[in-house]
PADO-100374 format. One record per residue: x, y, z of N, C-alpha, C, CB in turn; residue in one letter; residue number from 1. Coordinates in steps of 0.001 Angstrom, whole numbers. Glycine has a CB too. Layout:
// PADO-100374
nX = X	nY = Y	nZ = Z	caX = X	caY = Y	caZ = Z	cX = X	cY = Y	cZ = Z	cbX = X	cbY = Y	cbZ = Z	rest = A	nr = NUM
...
This chain:
// PADO-100374
nX = -42939	nY = -23017	nZ = 7594	caX = -42243	caY = -22702	caZ = 6362	cX = -41501	cY = -21375	cZ = 6541	cbX = -43232	cbY = -22636	cbZ = 5165	rest = M	nr = 1
nX = -40357	nY = -21273	nZ = 5940	caX = -39555	caY = -20061	caZ = 6042	cX = -40149	cY = -18988	cZ = 5139	cbX = -38077	cbY = -20339	cbZ = 5666	rest = T	nr = 2
nX = -40143	nY = -17796	nZ = 5639	caX = -40719	caY = -16727	caZ = 4841	cX = -39745	cY = -16298	cZ = 3745	cbX = -41089	cbY = -15532	cbZ = 5730	rest = S	nr = 3
nX = -40300	nY = -15710	nZ = 2726	caX = -39477	caY = -15246	caZ = 1610	cX = -38528	cY = -14139	cZ = 2056	cbX = -40364	cbY = -14749	cbZ = 460	rest = Q	nr = 4
nX = -38938	nY = -13344	nZ = 3003	caX = -38085	caY = -12252	caZ = 3483	cX = -36813	cY = -12796	cZ = 4135	cbX = -38855	cbY = -11369	cbZ = 4483	rest = A	nr = 5
nX = -36938	nY = -13901	nZ = 4876	caX = -35764	caY = -14499	caZ = 5500	cX = -34808	cY = -15059	cZ = 4445	cbX = -36185	cbY = -15606	cbZ = 6476	rest = Q	nr = 6
nX = -35356	nY = -15712	nZ = 3445	caX = -34533	caY = -16283	caZ = 2379	cX = -33837	cY = -15183	cZ = 1592	cbX = -35388	cbY = -17147	cbZ = 1440	rest = I	nr = 7
nX = -34556	nY = -14131	nZ = 1262	caX = -33963	caY = -13009	caZ = 521	cX = -32877	cY = -12335	cZ = 1365	cbX = -35056	cbY = -11976	cbZ = 119	rest = I	nr = 8
nX = -33092	nY = -12228	nZ = 2654	caX = -32091	caY = -11632	caZ = 3538	cX = -30813	cY = -12466	cZ = 3558	cbX = -32651	cbY = -11488	cbZ = 4960	rest = S	nr = 9
nX = -30947	nY = -13774	nZ = 3629	caX = -29774	caY = -14657	caZ = 3624	cX = -29055	cY = -14591	cZ = 2280	cbX = -30187	cbY = -16111	cbZ = 3933	rest = I	nr = 10
nX = -29804	nY = -14599	nZ = 1191	caX = -29186	caY = -14518	caZ = -133	cX = -28481	cY = -13175	cZ = -342	cbX = -30244	cbY = -14729	cbZ = -1223	rest = L	nr = 11
nX = -29082	nY = -12097	nZ = 132	caX = -28454	caY = -10782	caZ = 30	cX = -27156	cY = -10743	cZ = 820	cbX = -29407	cbY = -9691	cbZ = 525	rest = T	nr = 12
nX = -27174	nY = -11305	nZ = 2017	caX = -25970	caY = -11362	caZ = 2846	cX = -24893	cY = -12224	cZ = 2180	cbX = -26307	cbY = -11915	cbZ = 4246	rest = D	nr = 13
nX = -25290	nY = -13332	nZ = 1573	caX = -24332	caY = -14211	caZ = 896	cX = -23704	cY = -13521	cZ = -311	cbX = -25018	cbY = -15507	cbZ = 457	rest = A	nr = 14
nX = -24515	nY = -12852	nZ = -1111	caX = -23991	caY = -12161	caZ = -2292	cX = -23066	cY = -11018	cZ = -1877	cbX = -25147	cbY = -11623	cbZ = -3164	rest = I	nr = 15
nX = -23444	nY = -10282	nZ = -844	caX = -22597	caY = -9197	caZ = -342	cX = -21268	cY = -9744	cZ = 165	cbX = -23314	cbY = -8424	cbZ = 780	rest = T	nr = 16
nX = -21303	nY = -10873	nZ = 842	caX = -20079	caY = -11489	caZ = 1350	cX = -19172	cY = -11920	cZ = 209	cbX = -20412	cbY = -12688	cbZ = 2236	rest = T	nr = 17
nX = -19742	nY = -12525	nZ = -831	caX = -18938	caY = -12963	caZ = -1977	cX = -18300	cY = -11771	cZ = -2680	cbX = -19801	cbY = -13762	cbZ = -2969	rest = V	nr = 18
nX = -19065	nY = -10728	nZ = -2891	caX = -18528	caY = -9539	caZ = -3572	cX = -17446	cY = -8882	cZ = -2717	cbX = -19662	cbY = -8523	cbZ = -3876	rest = I	nr = 19
nX = -17670	nY = -8798	nZ = -1420	caX = -16687	caY = -8194	caZ = -519	cX = -15390	cY = -8996	cZ = -493	cbX = -17260	cbY = -8084	cbZ = 896	rest = T	nr = 20
nX = -15494	nY = -10312	nZ = -529	caX = -14298	caY = -11155	caZ = -478	cX = -13548	cY = -11169	cZ = -1809	cbX = -14676	cbY = -12575	cbZ = -88	rest = C	nr = 21
nX = -14251	nY = -11055	nZ = -2907	caX = -13615	caY = -11110	caZ = -4221	cX = -13092	cY = -9758	cZ = -4679	cbX = -14587	cbY = -11641	cbZ = -5239	rest = A	nr = 22
nX = -13598	nY = -8680	nZ = -4116	caX = -13256	caY = -7332	caZ = -4589	cX = -11766	cY = -7011	cZ = -4560	cbX = -13980	cbY = -6323	cbZ = -3768	rest = A	nr = 23
nX = -11017	nY = -7337	nZ = -3501	caX = -9590	caY = -6972	caZ = -3523	cX = -8823	cY = -7612	cZ = -4678	cbX = -8940	cbY = -7370	cbZ = -2215	rest = P	nr = 24
nX = -9050	nY = -8889	nZ = -4932	caX = -8346	caY = -9566	caZ = -6023	cX = -8779	cY = -9031	cZ = -7386	cbX = -8589	cbY = -11074	cbZ = -5955	rest = M	nr = 25
nX = -10061	nY = -8755	nZ = -7542	caX = -10548	caY = -8222	caZ = -8808	cX = -9995	cY = -6824	cZ = -9081	cbX = -12071	cbY = -8189	cbZ = -8811	rest = L	nr = 26
nX = -9937	nY = -6003	nZ = -8045	caX = -9395	caY = -4657	caZ = -8221	cX = -7907	cY = -4690	cZ = -8572	cbX = -9612	cbY = -3835	cbZ = -6954	rest = L	nr = 27
nX = -7162	nY = -5581	nZ = -7922	caX = -5738	caY = -5706	caZ = -8231	cX = -5557	cY = -6164	cZ = -9671	cbX = -5049	cbY = -6691	cbZ = -7261	rest = V	nr = 28
nX = -6332	nY = -7160	nZ = -10105	caX = -6226	caY = -7652	caZ = -11480	cX = -6604	cY = -6565	cZ = -12478	cbX = -7120	cbY = -8884	cbZ = -11681	rest = A	nr = 29
nX = -7601	nY = -5765	nZ = -12146	caX = -8024	caY = -4698	caZ = -13052	cX = -6957	cY = -3609	cZ = -13164	cbX = -9347	cbY = -4090	cbZ = -12574	rest = M	nr = 30
nX = -6363	nY = -3219	nZ = -12059	caX = -5327	caY = -2186	caZ = -12086	cX = -4094	cY = -2687	cZ = -12832	cbX = -4947	cbY = -1760	cbZ = -10653	rest = V	nr = 31
nX = -3683	nY = -3915	nZ = -12558	caX = -2525	caY = -4474	caZ = -13264	cX = -2825	cY = -4602	cZ = -14755	cbX = -2139	cbY = -5852	cbZ = -12674	rest = I	nr = 32
nX = -4020	nY = -5034	nZ = -15105	caX = -4400	caY = -5136	caZ = -16511	cX = -4369	cY = -3786	cZ = -17204	cbX = -5778	cbY = -5747	cbZ = -16637	rest = G	nr = 33
nX = -4815	nY = -2752	nZ = -16512	caX = -4788	caY = -1402	caZ = -17080	cX = -3352	cY = -923	cZ = -17302	cbX = -5531	cbY = -423	cbZ = -16160	rest = L	nr = 34
nX = -2513	nY = -1161	nZ = -16307	caX = -1109	caY = -755	caZ = -16426	cX = -424	cY = -1504	cZ = -17567	cbX = -361	cbY = -1006	cbZ = -15101	rest = I	nr = 35
nX = -653	nY = -2806	nZ = -17658	caX = -38	caY = -3601	caZ = -18721	cX = -585	cY = -3177	cZ = -20080	cbX = -285	cbY = -5106	cbZ = -18488	rest = V	nr = 36
nX = -1856	nY = -2862	nZ = -20166	caX = -2441	caY = -2420	caZ = -21435	cX = -1835	cY = -1098	cZ = -21886	cbX = -3962	cbY = -2282	cbZ = -21307	rest = S	nr = 37
nX = -1649	nY = -179	nZ = -20956	caX = -1015	caY = 1097	caZ = -21297	cX = 420	cY = 854	cZ = -21752	cbX = -1044	cbY = 2070	cbZ = -20087	rest = I	nr = 38
nX = 1133	nY = -31	nZ = -21050	caX = 2509	caY = -359	caZ = -21444	cX = 2548	cY = -988	cZ = -22836	cbX = 3147	cbY = -1312	cbZ = -20419	rest = F	nr = 39
nX = 1625	nY = -1912	nZ = -23108	caX = 1593	caY = -2551	caZ = -24419	cX = 1229	cY = -1563	cZ = -25518	cbX = 607	cbY = -3706	cbZ = -24415	rest = Q	nr = 40
nX = 352	nY = -633	nZ = -25230	caX = -40	caY = 345	caZ = -26238	cX = 1100	cY = 1310	cZ = -26550	cbX = -1269	cbY = 1121	cbZ = -25771	rest = A	nr = 41
nX = 1860	nY = 1677	nZ = -25535	caX = 2948	caY = 2624	caZ = -25775	cX = 4151	cY = 1966	cZ = -26436	cbX = 3371	cbY = 3267	cbZ = -24472	rest = T	nr = 42
nX = 4408	nY = 705	nZ = -26122	caX = 5570	caY = 26	caZ = -26702	cX = 5215	cY = -826	cZ = -27911	cbX = 6230	cbY = -836	cbZ = -25660	rest = T	nr = 43
nX = 3943	nY = -1003	nZ = -28179	caX = 3433	caY = -1833	caZ = -29272	cX = 3909	cY = -3281	cZ = -29163	cbX = 3860	cbY = -1251	cbZ = -30613	rest = Q	nr = 44
nX = 4058	nY = -3761	nZ = -27935	caX = 4386	caY = -5167	caZ = -27690	cX = 3076	cY = -5883	cZ = -27396	cbX = 5418	cbY = -5335	cbZ = -26499	rest = I	nr = 45
nX = 2723	nY = -6858	nZ = -28210	caX = 1476	caY = -7598	caZ = -28019	cX = 1778	cY = -9042	cZ = -27644	cbX = 605	cbY = -7544	cbZ = -29295	rest = N	nr = 46
nX = 2266	nY = -9229	nZ = -26454	caX = 2593	caY = -10562	caZ = -25958	cX = 1540	cY = -10959	cZ = -24928	cbX = 4033	cbY = -10604	cbZ = -25339	rest = E	nr = 47
nX = 948	nY = -12140	nZ = -25097	caX = -117	caY = -12591	caZ = -24197	cX = 387	cY = -12803	cZ = -22776	cbX = -733	cbY = -13878	cbZ = -24718	rest = Q	nr = 48
nX = 1573	nY = -13394	nZ = -22637	caX = 2074	caY = -13672	caZ = -21298	cX = 2425	cY = -12394	cZ = -20546	cbX = 3290	cbY = -14575	cbZ = -21374	rest = T	nr = 49
nX = 2672	nY = -11323	nZ = -21265	caX = 2974	caY = -10047	caZ = -20613	cX = 1760	cY = -9550	cZ = -19822	cbX = 3404	cbY = -8989	cbZ = -21661	rest = L	nr = 50
nX = 578	nY = -9869	nZ = -20275	caX = -633	caY = -9466	caZ = -19555	cX = -1045	cY = -10509	cZ = -18522	cbX = -1779	cbY = -9230	cbZ = -20538	rest = A	nr = 51
nX = -738	nY = -11771	nZ = -18787	caX = -1246	caY = -12850	caZ = -17945	cX = -427	cY = -13037	cZ = -16672	cbX = -1269	cbY = -14141	cbZ = -18726	rest = F	nr = 52
nX = 867	nY = -13115	nZ = -16794	caX = 1726	caY = -13424	caZ = -15647	cX = 1654	cY = -12360	cZ = -14549	cbX = 3162	cbY = -13576	cbZ = -16109	rest = V	nr = 53
nX = 1742	nY = -11066	nZ = -14863	caX = 1639	caY = -10080	caZ = -13771	cX = 293	cY = -10118	cZ = -13048	cbX = 1870	cbY = -8686	cbZ = -14317	rest = P	nr = 54
nX = -778	nY = -10417	nZ = -13774	caX = -2091	caY = -10507	caZ = -13119	cX = -2130	cY = -11664	cZ = -12132	cbX = -3206	cbY = -10671	cbZ = -14163	rest = K	nr = 55
nX = -1596	nY = -12818	nZ = -12543	caX = -1589	caY = -13986	caZ = -11651	cX = -769	cY = -13687	cZ = -10397	cbX = -1019	cbY = -15231	cbZ = -12380	rest = I	nr = 56
nX = 399	nY = -13109	nZ = -10580	caX = 1248	caY = -12784	caZ = -9432	cX = 562	cY = -11758	cZ = -8532	cbX = 2618	cbY = -12250	cbZ = -9904	rest = V	nr = 57
nX = -39	nY = -10743	nZ = -9118	caX = -727	caY = -9726	caZ = -8332	cX = -1915	cY = -10269	cZ = -7566	cbX = -1177	cbY = -8618	cbZ = -9220	rest = G	nr = 58
nX = -2687	nY = -11125	nZ = -8211	caX = -3856	caY = -11709	caZ = -7541	cX = -3416	cY = -12623	cZ = -6400	cbX = -4726	cbY = -12494	cbZ = -8551	rest = V	nr = 59
nX = -2367	nY = -13412	nZ = -6610	caX = -1875	caY = -14278	caZ = -5528	cX = -1336	cY = -13456	cZ = -4355	cbX = -778	cbY = -15217	cbZ = -6055	rest = L	nr = 60
nX = -630	nY = -12366	nZ = -4644	caX = -149	caY = -11502	caZ = -3566	cX = -1308	cY = -10835	cZ = -2827	cbX = 797	cbY = -10436	cbZ = -4124	rest = L	nr = 61
nX = -2320	nY = -10409	nZ = -3577	caX = -3497	caY = -9812	caZ = -2940	cX = -4234	cY = -10834	cZ = -2083	cbX = -4444	cbY = -9234	cbZ = -3998	rest = A	nr = 62
nX = -4284	nY = -12072	nZ = -2563	caX = -4930	caY = -13132	caZ = -1785	cX = -4184	cY = -13375	cZ = -477	cbX = -5001	cbY = -14434	cbZ = -2603	rest = L	nr = 63
nX = -2860	nY = -13388	nZ = -538	caX = -2074	caY = -13544	caZ = 690	cX = -2259	cY = -12356	cZ = 1622	cbX = -593	cbY = -13716	cbZ = 356	rest = L	nr = 64
nX = -2304	nY = -11166	nZ = 1047	caX = -2426	caY = -9951	caZ = 1857	cX = -3803	cY = -9840	cZ = 2520	cbX = -2167	cbY = -8718	cbZ = 991	rest = L	nr = 65
nX = -4853	nY = -10222	nZ = 1799	caX = -6217	caY = -10061	caZ = 2299	cX = -6817	cY = -11355	cZ = 2846	cbX = -7096	cbY = -9530	cbZ = 1204	rest = F	nr = 66
nX = -6011	nY = -12388	nZ = 3061	caX = -6543	caY = -13674	caZ = 3529	cX = -7234	cY = -13546	cZ = 4887	cbX = -5418	cbY = -14708	cbZ = 3618	rest = A	nr = 67
nX = -6642	nY = -12809	nZ = 5794	caX = -7258	caY = -12630	caZ = 7112	cX = -8604	cY = -11928	cZ = 7029	cbX = -6333	cbY = -11844	cbZ = 8016	rest = G	nr = 68
nX = -8662	nY = -10900	nZ = 6192	caX = -9922	caY = -10182	caZ = 5990	cX = -10988	cY = -11105	cZ = 5391	cbX = -9702	cbY = -8962	cbZ = 5075	rest = F	nr = 69
nX = -10588	nY = -11920	nZ = 4421	caX = -11544	caY = -12830	caZ = 3773	cX = -12044	cY = -13871	cZ = 4764	cbX = -10898	cbY = -13525	cbZ = 2555	rest = I	nr = 70
nX = -11125	nY = -14439	nZ = 5549	caX = -11544	caY = -15446	caZ = 6539	cX = -12477	cY = -14852	cZ = 7584	cbX = -10322	cbY = -16056	cbZ = 7228	rest = F	nr = 71
nX = -12185	nY = -13647	nZ = 8042	caX = -13061	caY = -13040	caZ = 9051	cX = -14427	cY = -12680	cZ = 8457	cbX = -12399	cbY = -11784	cbZ = 9647	rest = S	nr = 72
nX = -14453	nY = -12256	nZ = 7195	caX = -15721	caY = -11922	caZ = 6550	cX = -16579	cY = -13171	cZ = 6359	cbX = -15470	cbY = -11237	cbZ = 5198	rest = T	nr = 73
nX = -15969	nY = -14240	nZ = 5864	caX = -16712	caY = -15494	caZ = 5672	cX = -17119	cY = -16073	cZ = 7028	cbX = -15858	cbY = -16526	cbZ = 4876	rest = V	nr = 74
nX = -16241	nY = -15980	nZ = 8011	caX = -16579	caY = -16457	caZ = 9353	cX = -17743	cY = -15693	cZ = 9955	cbX = -15377	cbY = -16350	cbZ = 10264	rest = G	nr = 75
nX = -17775	nY = -14388	nZ = 9745	caX = -18905	caY = -13597	caZ = 10232	cX = -20207	cY = -13981	cZ = 9549	cbX = -18638	cbY = -12120	cbZ = 10025	rest = G	nr = 76
nX = -20118	nY = -14261	nZ = 8238	caX = -21324	caY = -14690	caZ = 7521	cX = -21821	cY = -16028	cZ = 8051	cbX = -21049	cbY = -14790	cbZ = 6012	rest = F	nr = 77
nX = -20917	nY = -16976	nZ = 8254	caX = -21322	caY = -18299	caZ = 8760	cX = -21905	cY = -18173	cZ = 10162	cbX = -20118	cbY = -19279	cbZ = 8768	rest = V	nr = 78
nX = -21312	nY = -17321	nZ = 10986	caX = -21841	caY = -17111	caZ = 12340	cX = -23251	cY = -16533	cZ = 12286	cbX = -20915	cbY = -16175	cbZ = 13144	rest = T	nr = 79
nX = -23456	nY = -15523	nZ = 11435	caX = -24802	caY = -14953	caZ = 11290	cX = -25790	cY = -15992	cZ = 10750	cbX = -24765	cbY = -13728	cbZ = 10357	rest = R	nr = 80
nX = -25327	nY = -16824	nZ = 9851	caX = -26198	caY = -17855	caZ = 9280	cX = -26613	cY = -18860	cZ = 10342	cbX = -25494	cbY = -18573	cbZ = 8121	rest = L	nr = 81
nX = -25651	nY = -19327	nZ = 11152	caX = -25980	caY = -20286	caZ = 12205	cX = -26862	cY = -19661	cZ = 13282	cbX = -24704	cbY = -20834	cbZ = 12835	rest = Y	nr = 82
nX = -26672	nY = -18387	nZ = 13576	caX = -27518	caY = -17731	caZ = 14574	cX = -28935	cY = -17545	cZ = 14081	cbX = -26935	cbY = -16392	cbZ = 14957	rest = Q	nr = 83
nX = -29109	nY = -17453	nZ = 12772	caX = -30455	caY = -17242	caZ = 12228	cX = -31218	cY = -18551	cZ = 12031	cbX = -30368	cbY = -16501	cbZ = 10905	rest = S	nr = 84
nX = -30557	nY = -19682	nZ = 12225	caX = -31238	caY = -20968	caZ = 12015	cX = -32407	cY = -21139	cZ = 12972	cbX = -30254	cbY = -22130	cbZ = 12187	rest = I	nr = 85
nX = -32228	nY = -20721	nZ = 14219	caX = -33310	caY = -20926	caZ = 15202	cX = -34492	cY = -19990	cZ = 14972	cbX = -32776	cbY = -20725	cbZ = 16616	rest = N	nr = 86
nX = -34341	nY = -18993	nZ = 14097	caX = -35465	caY = -18102	caZ = 13816	cX = -36346	cY = -18624	cZ = 12672	cbX = -34948	cbY = -16710	cbZ = 13475	rest = T	nr = 87
nX = -35883	nY = -19668	nZ = 11982	caX = -36681	caY = -20225	caZ = 10884	cX = -37868	cY = -20980	cZ = 11448	cbX = -35826	cbY = -21155	cbZ = 9990	rest = F	nr = 88
nX = -39007	nY = -20749	nZ = 10853	caX = -40205	caY = -21476	caZ = 11272	cX = -40507	cY = -22554	cZ = 10232	cbX = -41427	cbY = -20506	cbZ = 11448	rest = S	nr = 89
nX = -40395	nY = -23785	nZ = 10647	caX = -40634	caY = -24909	caZ = 9739	cX = -41964	cY = -25554	cZ = 10106	cbX = -39470	cbY = -25954	cbZ = 9807	rest = I	nr = 90
nX = -42890	nY = -25529	nZ = 9175	caX = -44193	caY = -26149	caZ = 9425	cX = -44602	cY = -26972	cZ = 8245	cbX = -45259	cbY = -25101	cbZ = 9727	rest = T	nr = 91
């Protein structure tokens, strides 16, 4: 049977990988949202698409920019996961 420490280690690595891969897009969306909110507050324009469209464009550009980093991070996680398979003790 696999020990709890091994399972917790894999789950911790998986959660860290997800957060690391999602962070660039989330940060871009947050910065764009802040900028648009400041613009809306100063101009008193309350248009929903004014906040939505720039975020989508920014997140897609960030995804294109960080795609290599995301693929290498996920690839490293999968490699570590496959290497740890032989250390599991199944009884």
